[in-house]
Every structure is written in C-alpha cells, then in structure tokens.
C-alpha positions in Angstrom: 0.0 0.1 -0.1 3.0 2.0 0.7 4.2 1.7 -2.5 0.9 2.6 -4.4 0.8 5.7 -2.3 4.4 7.1 -3.1 3.9 6.1 -6.4 0.6 8.0 -6.8 1.9 10.9 -5.3 5.1 11.3 -7.4 3.1 10.8 -10.6 0.8 13.8 -9.6 4.1 15.9 -8.7 5.6 14.9 -12.3 2.2 15.6 -13.8 1.9 19.3 -11.6 5.8 19.8 -13.0 5.2 19.5 -16.5 1.7 17.9 -17.9 2.7 16.8 -21.3 3.9 13.1 -21.4 4.0 11.8 -18.0 2.6 8.8 -16.2 -0.1 10.2 -14.9 -0.8 11.3 -18.5 -0.6 8.3 -20.2 -3.0 6.5 -17.6 -5.6 9.4 -17.8 -5.1 11.2 -21.0 -6.9 14.5 -21.9 -9.0 14.9 -24.5 -8.4 17.8 -27.0 -11.0 20.3 -27.5 -12.2 18.7 -30.9 -12.9 15.6 -29.9 -15.0 16.5 -27.0 -16.7 19.0 -29.2 -17.2 16.1 -31.6 -18.5 13.6 -28.5 -20.8 16.6 -27.0 -22.5 17.2 -30.8 -23.0 13.1 -30.9 -24.4 13.0 -27.5 -26.5 16.0 -28.1 -27.9 14.2 -31.6 -28.9 11.3 -29.6 -30.7 12.8 -26.7 -32.6 14.8 -28.7 -33.5 11.6 -31.2 -34.7 9.6 -28.0 -36.7 12.7 -26.6 -38.1 13.2 -30.3 -39.2 9.2 -30.3 -40.8 9.6 -26.4 -42.9 12.9 -28.0 -44.3 11.2 -30.8 -45.3 7.7 -29.2 -46.6 10.2 -26.7 -48.7 11.9 -29.1 -49.5 8.6 -31.3 -50.8 7.0 -27.9 -52.6 10.1 -26.7 -54.5 10.2 -30.6 -53.0 13.5 -31.2 -51.0 11.8 -34.4 -52.3 9.1 -36.7 -50.4 6.6 -38.4 
C-alpha cells in the first residue's frame, strides 16, 4: 500500500511540473477540444433523437397524431 501511495504522489508531482508526456498523462489522457466537441455533438444528437421518439410515441398514444 505504501508503494501505491508513493507512486501516485510521484506521478501527480511529475504531472504538475510538466503535464505533457507523463506517466499520469498515459493513465488519464486529456481529451483535446476537437474530440470533446465531437463527443458533445454526438451525445446531443442522441439525446434529441430519444426525446423526439418519446414525444412522437406520446402523441400517437394520446391520439393527436394518426399513423
């Protein structure tokens, strides 16, 4: 357990001194802005599609829309 704690402290210290190309960076890689943006758009589209499907199902079941 002592080795895990000391290794973790060493990795965090190394990361704080120079965040690029560190042991911690290999374990917990940072996502660049473009990748994060693409993931956000993909998630937003998926959530919008789910909401639309629920909305359509509700309107069909309430009789507001006919098939």
